[in-house]
C-alpha positions in Angstrom: 46.8 11.7 -27.4 45.0 9.3 -24.9 42.7 11.0 -22.5 43.5 10.7 -18.8 41.3 8.4 -16.7 38.9 10.0 -14.3 37.2 8.8 -11.2 33.9 9.6 -9.6 32.1 8.5 -6.5 28.3 8.2 -6.4 26.1 7.9 -3.3 23.9 4.9 -2.7 20.3 5.1 -4.0 18.8 6.4 -0.7 16.1 8.2 -2.6 14.5 4.8 -3.1 12.6 3.0 -5.8 11.3 5.2 -8.7 8.9 4.0 -11.4 7.7 7.5 -12.2 10.6 9.4 -13.8 12.1 8.7 -17.2 15.4 6.7 -17.0 17.2 9.7 -18.6 15.8 12.1 -16.0 15.9 10.1 -12.8 18.0 11.5 -9.9 21.1 9.5 -9.3 20.0 9.0 -5.6 17.1 6.9 -6.9 16.9 3.3 -8.0 15.2 1.6 -11.0 15.1 -1.7 -9.1 15.3 -1.9 -5.3 14.3 -5.3 -4.1 14.9 -6.3 -0.4 17.1 -3.2 0.1 15.7 -0.8 2.6 16.8 2.9 2.1 17.8 4.9 5.1 19.2 8.4 5.4 22.8 7.6 4.4 22.8 4.0 3.0 20.6 1.2 1.8 20.6 -2.1 3.8 19.4 -5.5 3.0 16.2 -6.2 5.1 16.2 -8.6 8.0 14.3 -11.9 7.6 11.6 -13.9 9.3 11.7 -16.7 11.9 9.2 -19.3 12.7 7.1 -18.4 15.7 3.9 -20.7 15.9 3.4 -23.8 13.9 0.9 -26.7 13.6 -1.8 -25.0 11.5 -2.9 -25.8 7.9 -3.4 -23.3 5.1 -2.9 -19.6 5.1 -3.3 -17.7 8.4 -5.5 -14.9 7.1 -6.0 -12.9 10.3 -3.8 -12.1 13.3 -5.5 -10.4 16.3 -3.6 -8.6 19.0 -5.1 -8.0 22.5 -3.4 -5.5 24.7 -4.4 -5.3 28.4 -4.1 -2.3 30.5 -1.2 -4.0 32.4 0.7 -7.1 31.6 1.7 -8.8 28.4 -0.1 -8.6 25.0 -1.6 -11.7 23.5 -1.7 -12.8 19.9 -4.3 -15.0 18.1 -4.2 -16.5 14.6 -7.3 -17.3 12.6 -6.8 -20.4 10.4 -9.0 -23.0 8.7 -12.1 -21.9 10.6 -10.4 -21.8 14.0 -8.8 -19.3 16.4 -5.5 -20.3 18.0 -3.6 -18.6 20.8 -0.2 -18.0 19.3 1.1 -15.7 22.0 4.0 -18.1 22.8 6.3 -19.7 20.3 6.1 -23.4 19.3 3.3 -25.7 18.1 -0.2 -24.4 18.8 -2.5 -26.1 21.2 -6.2 -26.8 20.8 -8.2 -24.0 19.1 -9.9 -21.5 21.4 -12.7 -20.9 18.9 -13.9 -23.4 16.2 -16.5 -23.6 13.4 -15.9 -20.3 11.7 -17.1 -19.8 8.2 -14.2 -17.7 7.0 -10.9 -16.5 8.4 -10.9 -12.9 7.2 -11.8 -10.7 10.2 -11.7 -7.0 10.8 -10.9 -6.0 14.5 -10.9 -3.2 17.0 -10.1 -2.9 20.7 -12.2 -0.9 23.0 -12.2 -0.2 26.8 -15.4 -0.5 28.7 -16.5 -0.5 32.3 -16.0 -4.2 32.2 -12.4 -4.0 31.0 -10.6 -4.2 27.7 -12.2 -6.0 24.8 -11.2 -7.0 21.3 -14.1 -7.1 18.8 -13.8 -9.1 15.5 -16.2 -9.6 12.6 -16.0 -11.3 9.2 -19.4 -10.8 7.6 -20.4 -14.4 7.9 -20.3 -15.4 11.6 -21.6 -13.9 14.8 -18.8 -11.5 15.8 -16.6 -12.6 18.7 -15.2 -10.6 21.6 -12.2 -11.4 23.8 -11.8 -10.0 27.3 -8.3 -11.1 28.3 -9.3 -14.6 29.4 -12.0 -16.0 27.1 -13.8 -15.6 23.8 -17.6 -15.0 23.6 -20.3 -14.2 21.0 -21.1 -10.5 20.5 -24.3 -9.3 22.1 -25.0 -6.5 19.7 -28.6 -6.0 18.6 -30.0 -3.8 15.9 -28.1 -5.0 12.7 -28.2 -8.5 11.3 -25.3 -9.5 13.5 -23.8 -12.3 11.4 -23.5 -9.8 8.5 -21.2 -7.4 10.3 -18.0 -7.1 8.3 -16.3 -3.9 9.3 -15.7 -2.1 12.7 -14.1 1.0 14.0 -13.7 2.9 17.3 -14.6 6.6 17.0 -15.0 9.0 19.8 -15.4 6.2 22.3 -18.2 4.5 20.4 -17.9 1.2 18.5 -19.2 1.5 14.9 -20.0 -1.6 12.8 -21.5 -2.2 9.3 -23.0 -5.0 7.3 -22.0 -6.6 4.1 -23.1 -4.7 0.9 -24.8 -1.9 3.0 -24.7 1.9 3.2 -26.0 1.8 6.7 -23.6 2.1 9.7 -24.5 1.2 13.3 -23.1 2.8 16.5 -23.2 1.8 20.1 -23.3 3.7 23.4 -20.2 5.4 24.8 -17.6 2.8 25.9 -20.1 -0.1 25.0 -19.2 -3.3 23.2 -22.7 -4.8 23.2 -26.3 -3.8 23.6 -28.6 -2.1 21.2 -26.9 -0.2 18.3 -28.5 2.6 16.4 -28.5 2.9 12.7 -27.0 5.8 10.6 -27.6 5.7 6.8 -25.4 7.2 4.2 -27.8 6.3 1.3 -28.8 9.9 0.8 -25.2 11.1 1.0 -23.2 8.6 -1.1 -24.0 9.9 -4.6 -22.2 7.0 -6.4 -24.0 4.3 -4.4 -22.2 1.0 -3.6 -21.6 0.1 0.1 -19.5 1.1 3.0 -16.1 -0.7 2.6 -14.5 0.6 5.7 -14.6 3.3 8.4 -11.7 5.1 9.9 -10.9 8.0 12.3 -8.8 10.8 11.1 -6.8 12.3 13.9 -6.0 15.7 12.5 -3.9 16.9 15.4 -1.9 13.6 15.8 -3.7 12.8 19.0 -7.1 11.6 20.1 -9.4 14.5 20.8 -12.7 16.2 20.0 -11.6 17.3 16.6 -11.1 13.7 15.3 -13.4 13.1 12.4 -15.2 10.0 11.1 -14.3 8.8 7.6 -16.6 6.4 5.8 -15.1 4.9 2.6 -17.5 3.6 0.0 -16.8 0.8 -2.5 -17.2 3.3 -5.3 -14.5 5.7 -4.1 -16.3 8.3 -2.0 -14.9 9.5 1.3 -17.7 10.8 3.5 -16.4 12.8 6.5 -18.4 13.7 9.6 -17.4 15.7 12.6 -18.8 15.2 16.1 -19.3 12.7 18.9 -23.0 11.8 18.9 -24.8 11.0 15.7 -28.2 11.2 17.4 -27.7 14.9 18.1 -27.8 17.5 15.3 -25.7 19.9 17.4 -23.0 17.2 18.0 -22.7 15.6 14.6 -22.3 17.3 11.2 -21.2 16.5 7.7 -17.9 17.9 6.7 -18.0 16.9 3.1 -18.0 14.1 0.4 -14.7 13.7 -1.4 -13.9 11.6 -4.5 -10.9 9.2 -4.2 -10.0 6.0 -6.1 -12.0 2.9 -5.3 -10.6 1.3 -2.1 -8.7 -2.0 -2.3 -10.0 -4.6 0.1 -11.6 -4.3 3.6 -8.3 -3.6 5.2 -7.7 -0.5 3.2 -6.9 2.1 5.9 -4.3 2.8 8.5 -3.4 5.6 10.9 0.0 6.9 10.3 1.0 9.8 12.6 -1.7 12.4 12.3 -3.0 11.1 9.0 -5.2 8.4 7.6 -3.7 6.5 4.7 -6.1 4.8 2.3 -5.2 2.1 -0.2 -6.9 2.9 -3.5 -6.8 2.1 -7.1 -5.1 5.5 -7.6 -2.3 4.8 -5.0 -1.8 5.2 -1.3 -3.6 8.4 -0.5 -3.3 10.5 2.7 -6.7 11.8 3.8 -5.3 15.2 4.6 -4.3 15.7 1.0 -7.5 14.1 -0.5 -9.6 16.8 1.2 -7.8 19.7 -0.6 -7.2 18.2 -4.0 -9.3 16.9 -6.8 -9.1 13.2 -7.7 -7.5 14.2 -11.0 -4.5 15.3 -8.9 -4.2 12.0 -7.1 -0.8 11.2 -8.4 0.6 14.5 -7.0 -0.8 13.9 -3.5 -0.3 10.1 -3.2 2.2 8.9 -0.7 3.1 6.4 -3.4 3.5 9.0 -6.2 7.1 7.9 -6.9 6.1 4.3 -7.5 2.4 4.8 -8.6 3.1 3.0 -11.9 4.0 -0.2 -9.9 1.1 0.3 -7.6 -1.3 0.7 -10.5 0.1 -2.4 -12.2 -0.5 -4.4 -9.0 -4.1 -3.0 -8.6 -4.9 -4.0 -12.2 -3.4 -7.5 -11.9 -4.1 -8.4 -8.2 -6.7 -5.9 -6.9 -9.4 -8.6 -6.5 -7.1 -10.9 -4.4 -7.2 -11.1 -0.7 -4.2 -9.9 1.3 -4.0 -6.1 0.6 -3.1 -4.5 4.0 -1.2 -1.4 5.1 0.8 -2.0 8.2 2.9 0.4 10.4 6.0 -1.0 11.9 7.5 1.8 14.2 10.4 -0.1 15.4 11.7 -0.5 11.9 10.5 3.0 10.7 8.6 1.2 8.0 5.1 1.7 6.5 4.4 -1.6 4.7 1.7 -2.2 2.1 1.1 -5.9 1.7 0.2 -7.0 -1.9 -1.0 -10.5 -3.0 0.5 -12.1 -6.1 -1.5 -15.3 -6.3 -0.5 -18.9 -5.4 -0.1 -17.9 -1.7 2.7 -15.5 -2.7 2.9 -11.9 -1.6 5.1 -8.8 -2.1 5.4 -5.7 0.0 5.9 -2.1 -1.0 7.7 -0.5 1.9 8.3 3.2 2.8 10.8 4.7 5.2 8.6 6.7 7.6 11.4 9.2 8.1 12.5 9.9 4.5 9.5 8.6 2.5 11.8 6.5 0.3 10.3 3.3 -1.1 11.5 -0.2 -1.9 10.0 -3.6 -2.6 10.3 -6.7 -0.4 10.0 -10.1 -2.0 10.0 -13.6 -0.4 7.9 -12.6 2.6 4.7 -14.5 1.9 2.5 -12.8 4.4 -1.3 -13.1 4.2 -1.7 -10.7 7.1 0.3 -8.5 9.6 -0.1 -7.6 13.3 1.8 -6.2 16.2 2.3 -7.8 19.6 3.9 -5.3 21.8 6.8 -3.8 19.8 7.3 -6.8 17.6 5.7 -7.5 14.3 4.3 -10.9 13.1 2.9 -12.3 9.9 0.5 -15.0 8.9 2.0 -17.5 6.5 1.1 -21.0 5.2 0.3 -22.9 8.4 2.9 -20.8 10.3 3.0 -17.5 12.2 6.4 -15.9 11.7 8.2 -13.1 13.6 9.1 -10.4 11.2 12.4 -8.4 11.1 14.3 -11.2 12.8 17.5 -12.9 11.7 19.2 -12.7 8.3 17.2 -15.4 6.4 13.6 -16.1 5.6 13.1 -19.1 7.9 16.3 -20.6 6.7 16.0 -19.7 2.9 18.0 -17.0 1.1 17.0 -13.3 1.1 17.6 -12.4 -2.5 18.5 -8.7 -3.0 18.7 -6.7 -6.2 19.5 -3.0 -6.7 19.9 -1.1 -9.9 20.8 2.5 -9.3 19.7 5.4 -11.6 21.9 6.2 -14.6 24.4 8.9 -14.3 26.0 11.0 -17.1 29.0 11.7 -14.8 28.6 15.5 -15.4 29.1 15.3 -19.2 26.0 14.1 -21.0 27.4 14.7 -24.5 30.6 12.8 -23.9 31.1 9.1 -24.6 33.1 7.4 -21.9 35.1 4.2 -21.7 34.3 2.6 -18.4 37.1 0.5 -16.9 36.4 -0.3 -13.2 33.8 -0.1 -10.5 34.2 -0.3 -6.8 31.0 -0.8 -4.8 31.6 -0.2 -1.1 29.7 -2.2 1.5 29.4 -2.1 5.3 28.6 -5.7 6.4 28.8 -8.2 9.2 30.0 -10.8 6.7 31.0 -11.4 3.1 28.6 -9.6 0.8 29.0 -12.2 -1.9 27.5 -9.7 -4.4 27.4 -9.9 -8.2 28.0 -6.6 -10.0 27.0 -5.6 -13.5 27.5 -2.4 -15.6 24.5 -1.1 -17.5 25.0 1.6 -20.3 22.8 4.2 -21.9 19.6 3.1 -20.3 19.8 -0.5 -21.6 18.9 -2.7 -18.6 20.6 -6.1 -18.4 19.0 -9.0 -16.6 21.1 -11.3 -14.4 21.0 -14.9 -15.5 21.4 -16.0 -11.9 22.9 -15.4 -8.5 26.0 -17.2 -7.2 25.5 -17.6 -3.5 28.7 -17.9 -1.5 29.2 -19.0 2.1 30.2 -16.3 4.5 33.9 -16.2 5.3 36.0 -14.6 8.0 38.0 -12.8 5.5 36.5 -10.0 3.4 36.2 -11.9 0.1 34.0 -11.2 -2.9 34.1 -13.6 -5.7 37.8 -14.6 -6.1 39.2 -11.2 -5.4 40.4 -10.2 -1.9 39.0 -7.0 -0.6 40.4 -4.5 1.8 39.0 -4.5 5.2 38.4 -1.5 7.5 36.7 -1.6 10.9 33.3 0.1 11.1 31.8 0.5 14.5 32.1 -2.5 16.8 30.8 -5.3 14.5 30.6 -4.5 10.8 33.5 -4.2 8.4 33.9 -2.1 5.3 34.3 -4.3 2.1 35.8 -2.7 -0.9 37.6 -3.7 -4.1 37.8 -2.7 -7.7 36.1 -4.9 -10.3 37.1 -4.7 -14.0 34.4 -3.7 -16.4 34.4 -2.8 -20.1 31.9 -0.6 -22.0 31.3 2.5 -23.9 28.4 4.9 -23.2 27.4 8.4 -22.2 25.5 7.2 -19.1 26.1 4.2 -16.8 24.4 2.6 -13.9 25.6 -0.2 -11.6 23.4 -3.2 -10.6 24.2 -5.2 -7.5 22.6 -8.5 -6.7 23.1 -11.2 -4.2 21.6 -13.7 -1.7 22.3 -14.5 1.8 21.3 -16.4 4.9 23.9 -14.9 7.1 25.5 -11.6 6.1 23.4 -8.3 6.1 25.3 -5.8 3.8 24.7 -2.1 3.4 25.6 -0.3 0.2 27.3 2.9 1.1 29.0 4.2 -2.0 30.3 3.3 -5.6 33.4 4.5 -7.2 33.8 4.5 -11.0 37.0 4.9 -13.2 36.5 5.9 -16.8 38.2 7.6 -19.8 36.5 10.6 -21.4 36.2 10.3 -25.2 35.5 6.6 -25.2 39.0 5.2 -24.8 39.6 2.0 -22.8 
């Protein structure tokens, strides 16, 4: 006697991208592939695009500098081809405000002084520059070899700087951006040698205060932590400890996120709070990126020496973004939801650098500064999205099933135009290509008409059964598409199958 058909509904892969777990042991809420889908608490949604903001430059924009005044509107500058341009307004750039730079790869910090708010930038090759809200000037720091300054940080109201290939840091007076800086050597503390790659401030109570500690990261993977406000006073400056982490990746290897300091290392994206209480051998357990550490490690191996690694916090989009160079002026991003911790990968956003201006995010591209998270295309080109959900046994791992139909359910502001493929028993198929369809006013997908239901005030629910055929104990659905207009969300998938393998 023929078995009766059964139906089952699976949630979308809101658990995010997973390269850690075995395919046969991966939670169904996770995804084997999750490109340009951003996971939220109840659905996954195709990311927004980028739009052109400032044009007229040549080659990669490798640094973006934000200046925030005490009152008024923020300004944004782009460093490109040895010049600095004001890109605060959209359109073609005017004349460069600084020229003759040796390289475009600057580190930056903003500091308030008695003379106002300043941005300080340094690149290890040129005299550092400062900006005061109206004009750029050469730095007046004395003490170190000024053109060799390559990193900077603001800690306990003091500007700290360091030279290329050096274990000596320099610090200024309280609220001072120039003048004589004093030296502070880590040569007797850094047991592995190397040089200071970067310095950060770990805000342990999620707010600026006296308990903020200074974190020096060396090129060999030591985190040297000091507590205090005045390095010239033994009673006001003390060593907390020296901790082993993976070697840092690039000068822009740290970012503050909430009350923590996230460090980009060869072992993954490591929160400082966890590094201090765990041995390096347990890095994968403590890494923010633990679920995708295999992908991170692959990228470090293949692209760790390339310029463009940068962590970036985008509060408006609840995104913590890690920019990863691919070569040939191409970049990917590993992106985490700051609420859920779920991860995904963005492709097609070729950003050499990231910065905020007010609440908006901007990226440096090839001769163009783009506004991020704007529109439904990448400056007019398709956003290609691809999601392969984890395999499910449908509650009966020992039973072969004959799969008949699948019904992905979307919420979208236009036709999702998605291609769907069934994968069986952990064999992952690769799409040959994506058919991109123009958006329509009716809810159509392929040639089959879908039912339409209102959802909120703008989006509709797109649903419709698709015929599939295949035998297997486990199955997974893969959904792929491309768009320059619609922005679908994947909210559920229904399956119909026959236990015992009958079709």
